N, C-alpha and C positions, 0 to 999 in steps of 0.2 A: 613156563606155563604150567600151572598146577590145576589140571582139569578135574572137576568134581561133577557129580550127578545130583540133581535136585528134582524131586517130584514137585510139580507145579500145577496150578489150576487157573482156569479162566471162567468167570461168571459173566454171561451175556445179559446185561440188565434190560435190554430192549425186549427180552422175552419173558422176564419174571412176572408172574401174575400174583405173587404174594399169598400163595395158598398155604404156606408153612408146612407142607408135606415133608420137606427136608428136615425141619426142626423136629417134627414128631418121630421120624425114623431114627434120628440120632438120640432123642430123649428115650425112646423105648429100648434102644439097644445098649446105651452106655450110662445113662444117668437116672436109673430107676431105683437107686439105693438110698438109704438114709444119709442125709448130709449133702445130697446133690440136688435138692429140690429147686434151688435157684441157679443151678449150673446149666446154662444153655450154651453148650459147645457150638451149636449151630443155631443162630437166631436170624430172623428176618426183620430188619428195621424199616421204618417208613421215613423217607427223607423228603422235604426238610423235617427234622425232628431231633430229639435230644439223644437218641440211641440207647444202648443197653450195655453196661450200666449207665445211668443218667450222666450226660455230659462227659463221657469217656474221652472225647476228642480234645478236651481242654487240658493241655499239659502244663499250663500255669498252675492248675490245681493238683494234678496227679504226678507230674514230673516223670513221665514214661519216655522210653526211647533214648536216642543219643543226641548229643549236641557237639558242635565244633568249637573248641577252645584254642584259638591260635592255630597251630598246626597239629593239634591232637584231637582225637575223637574220644569223647568221654560220656559216661552215663549222665543223663539229667538228674537221676536220683541222687548222685553224689558219690563220694569216695567210700571205700570199704570201712574206714573208721566211723564215718558218719552213719552208715548202715547199722553198725554194731551199737552205736549210741542210741539209735531209735528203734531197736528191736522190741523194747517193752511197749513203746507207743509210737506208732508210725502214722503221722498225719496225712500221708499220701495215699492211704488205703481207702477205697470206696467202702461205705457203710452198707449195712443190710438194707437201709432205705433207698440207697442208690440202685440196688438190684430190686428186690421186693421181698416182703415178709411172706414166706410160703404158707399156704393155707389149704384146708380141706373144708368139708361141710358136715354138719350134723344130719347125716342121712337118716338116722333113726327118727328124727322129727317128722319126716315124710311118711315113714312106715307106721309109727306108733301114735300119730296124731289122732285125737278123738274126733268123732263126727262134728261138723260145724258148717257154718255158712261160708266161711272163707277158705281159700286154697292154702294148705300148709306150705311153709317156706323153709328151705334148708338154710340154716344160719351158718355163715362162714366162721371157722375157728382157726386160730394160728397153729401151725405145725411146730412152732418154737415154744410158745407158752401154753398151748392148748386152751386158750381163752377166746371168747368171742371177739371179733375184730371187724373193722370197717375196711373193706378193700379200697385202696387209693392208688395203687400202681401195680404194674406187672411187667413181664418180659416183652410183651407186644402192646403195651398200653397206648402208645401213640398211633396204633394201626388205623383206627377210625378217626383220628384227629390230625392226621398228617396234613401239613399246610396251614393248620389253624393257628391263631395267635397264642393258643395255650402252649403248644409244643414247638411249632416251627419257629416262632419268634425267639426261642432260646437256643436254636441251633448255632453252635460256634462258627459254622461256615458262613453264616449270614453277616458276620462282622466286616467282611471284605466288600460287601455290597454297598452301593450308594443308598441314600435314604429313599430316593425315587424308585430304585429297583426293589427295595424292601417293601415299599408301599404297594407297588404293582403286584408283587409276588403274593402278598397276603390279602389282596382284595378277594372278596367272596366269589366274584364272577370268574376270577382267574385261578381259583383254588386248584392247586396241582401238587401231586406228590409222585414219588416212585419208590420202588422197593430195593433195599440194599441187604442181600443175604450176606452173613459174615460167619466165617469159621477162623480158626487159628491160621495165620499166614505162613507158618513154618518158615520163618524168615532166614535169609542167607546170613544175616548179621544180627541174630536175635538178642535183644537187650535183656530178656528174661534170663537167658543163660548166664550173662555177665553179672546180673544182679543177685543171683543165688549165692549166699555165703557158704552153703553146704556143698556146692557143686553137684546138686541133685538133678539139674536139668542139662540135657545134652542133645546134640544132633547126631542121628545115626549116620555113620560114614557112607553106607551104601545107597542111601536115598534122600538124606537131608531132613528127614522127619524129626521134629523136636518133641522130646518125651521127658516126663518127670519120673525119676526113679523113686518108687514108693519106699524102698528100703533106706535111701539116703536122705529123703526129705525130712527136715526138722520142723516144718510148719512155721517158719519165720515170715513167710508171705512177702518177701522182698521181690519175688518174681511177679506177684500180682501188681505191685507198684511199678516195677520196671517195664512191664509190657504196656506199650502205649495204646494197644487195642483192647486191653482188659479181657484177654481170652484165657487167662490162667485164673482158676477159681480155688478157693479154700474150702475143703470139706470139713465142716465143723464136727462131724461124727468121728472121723478117723484122725483129724489133726494133720492132714496132708494136703498138698496142693495137687490139683488135677487139671487136665486140659484135653483138647482135641488131640487124638492120636492118629488122625487121618485114616482110621480103620485099617491100620497096617496089617492086622491078621487077614483081612480080606484082600489087601493088595498082594500079600505074599502068596495067595492062591489065585491070583489073576482076576479078582473081582473088584469092581468099583466100590468106593466108599458108600456107606448106606445113604447118606444125604444126596449123593450124586446119582446113585442107582434109582432112587425113588422120585427124583425131580420131575414134576409133571410138565413143566415148560421146557424141559431139556435145555436148560440154560448153562449147564455145567460141563466143563471139559477138563480132562486130566491127561497129563503127559510129563515127560522129563525134559529138563533143560541141562545143557552142559555149560559150566561157567568156569572162569579162571579165579581160583581162590586166592591167588597172590595179589589180586587187585581189589579185594573187598574193602580194605580200609581207604584206599585211594578214591574209590567210587563213592563211599559213604561220606567222605569229607567234601565233596563237590558243593558249590553254591546251590541254593534251592532251585533256581531256574534251570540248572543243568542236571538235576538228579534223575529225571526220567530218561533222558538220552544216555546218561552215564550208566544207568542200570541196563539199558539195552546193550550198550557196548560190552558189559560184563558177560553177556550171554554169547557163547561161542557158536560158530557155524558147524553143525555136525557133518556137513558134506565136505569140509575142508580137510584134505589129507593130513596136513600138519596137526590139526586138532585131533584127528583120529589116532595118529601115532602117539601123541601126548596122552590121550585118554587111555590107550592100551598100555602104555608104559606106566600109568598110574593105577593099573589094575582093573579098569572098567572092561566088562565083557563086551564082545562084539555085538551081542544082542541088545545091550543097553544103548550102544551108539546107533544101531539100526532103529530102535524105538525113538531115540531123539530126532532122527530124520523124519519120522512119521508123526511126530508130536503135534497135536492141534494147538498146543500152547505156544510152541515155537513160531507157528505161522501167525497166530493172532498178535503176538507180542513183538516179534523181531521182524518178520517178513512184511506183514500187512500194517503193523504199527497201529492197531486198533484198540488193543487192551492196555490199560494203564494201572499202576499200583495205587492202592488206597493210602493217602497221606505219606507220600515219599519223604516229606520233610522230617518224619520220625527217624529216618536213616537206618532202619532195620533191614532194608532191601527185601520187602515182602515177596513171597513166591506165589501169591494169589493176585491175579490181575482182573480188571473189570472193563468190559466194553460198555461205555456210558449209554444211558437211554437217550434216544433222539428227541422225543417229546416235541414234535412240531406244533405250531399254532394252528388250531382249526377254527378259531373264531375270536372276535374281539368285541368289547363292549364300548359303544359310542352313544352318549346321551341316554343311557339306560336300555339301549337296544342291543341284543346279542346278534352280531353280524357274522355269518358263516360264508360270506361270498369271497373271502380271501383265497389266495392260491393254496392248493393242497400242500405244496412243499414251500413253506414260507422261509424267509431269510433267517440266518442264524442270529442276526441282531434283534429279532423279535421272538426268540425262542421262549417257551413258557417258563423254563428255568434259565436264569442268566448264565452266560458262559463263565462269568466270574465265579459263580457258585460251584460249577463243575470243576473249575480250575483249583479252587480251594480244596475240593475233595480228592482229586486225582493227580494233580500235577504241581503241587506246592505253589500254586498261583500263576503258572505259565499258561496263559490263555491261548497262545498260538498252538500248543500241543493239542488242546481240546478242539480248537477250530479245525486242525488238520484231520482229526478223527471224524468229526461231524461232516466235513466236506466229503469224505470218502463214503460215509454212511448215506448221506443224501444222494450222492452219485449212484450208489447201488439201488436205491429206491426208484430214482428217476429212470435208470437203465432198465430195471425189471418191469416197471410200469409201461414203458414204451414198448417192451416186448409183448406183454400180456394184454394190455388195454389198447395201446396204440393212440393215445390222446396227447402224446408229447412229441414235439417235432425232433427230428434227428439232430438239428443244429443245437437244440437245448441240451440234448443228451451229451453231445460232444463237448459242449461248453462245461457242463458239470464234471465230466471226466477230466478235462484239462485242468480245471480249478483244483480237483482233488489229486492230480498227479497219478492217475491210475489208468488201467487198460481194461478192455472188455474181458480178456482172459482172467485177469485178477478178480474182477467183479463176479464172474461166474464161479470162481473157486471160493470166494467168500460166501456167496449165496448158497452154494452146495453145503459147505460146512455149517453154516448158520441154520439152514432150513431143512436139509435133506439127509444129513449125515446119519449113519446108523451107529449102533452101540460101539462097534470096534473102531470107528473113526473118531468118536468123541472121547473114548477112553483107551489110550494106548499105554498099557501097563507092561513094563519089561519084567523079565525074571530078575529077582533081586539077589540070587545066589546067597541065600542065608547060610548055607552050609559053610561057604568060604568065609563069610563074615564071622560066624561063630568060632570057626577054627582060628582065625586071626585073633579074636578076642581072647581065646584060651591061651594062645601063645604069648600074647601081651601080658596077661595076668601072671603067667608063669615067669616071665622076665621080671615083672615087678616084684614078685615074691622072692625071686632069686637075686634081687639087687640090680636088675637090668634097667633098661630105659623106662619101662612103665608107660603110663598114659601121658600123651602130650597134651597138656591142658591149654585151653585157649587163653591168650593174654586178655587183660581187661580192656584194652583199647580196641578190640575187635577179634574176629576169629582168624 
């Protein structure tokens, strides 16, 4: 058992209001430099929609992530010789139009405009060419058009729906969307690390955060292609790749990342998970329908004495193990089974999990009349967003995993409404709890962490013992220079 520590996150989509405060906090802190105008390390997408960059989920186009070839795990992007052959021209890269052409405005036109009958207008100009331009897209361009035929109809996740489901989803009267905030997943099996020919991307051993070495990066951009979530960006000003660093300077001083600290809806949770690194390749090669449960099995129980002994033998501090026991991520993912990974079929084993939005039906259209007399908690079969769509997003198509999450979320709502309003019979509460396989004690714990938890309960940040990590790095470098073991590089088939 090779016990490792991974900083992990949970985003509770049922609470996200799409205010983009997280995006602004990240943008102001990390990407205010030349060349980073189109870098949104934290962005909030509207689903159904095409995402950012456009259609990033379509791996037929971008070839990101991993695939299983027989009994081997290999990059979709191809072999190392193929990468070298396409260094000069990589057809798998998103273009600037897939992001957006960054712009500013001729503000002087507002200040220096002569008197006239018309209000002066600030004309947009490109930050790339400095010429006037017509704005046609942006990082949150689908925000006000979510669910419309313009953007939602092109969502790759809709291809799994029946034509009837697509028609119902895109009806004006049923127009529905939800927000999907995204940052780098800091994956356990990151394909960007394996795709980099220069070895510039690496996972920190003490916390699993994935970083790009600006000294080693050669600007070949294979990491951009290799990441299926397109969370590695190329800085045209420096010629280097950059990405979310999970605000590790803040974490090292016991502060939450900027996007999480500023979240208005308090949807974000951060903690550490313990996992068995010896099983990474085995888990990543499982069939699509088994990937979610397989990733759960990779997460170890921090209360298990055997796991604790193995963790200590592997150099993990007792405080890290104690933090793993208090981790809200462990409870949401492993104990309560409510949080799911985004597109597990990419096989990167992401460390960011989502509690899907419930989105119950509150009304239906019949002969042009909007009827709101239906039950407050409608059946999952008539959910505003089809279960099949959510399964495409979060479970590689396994609808039963999504149904299990939703049954528990519905049971919680019914349970708390019976307590606070008293208009639901006890027999209905017990029935909902039985269908969800939960208890009153578990529902109270979920309610507390979802609705009442304070800062220290939502963000359990362990001490990362950077002094020990730096000392180990110096020893390893000395061994390398002296002909010792040097760095143990990750094999291309996985970490």
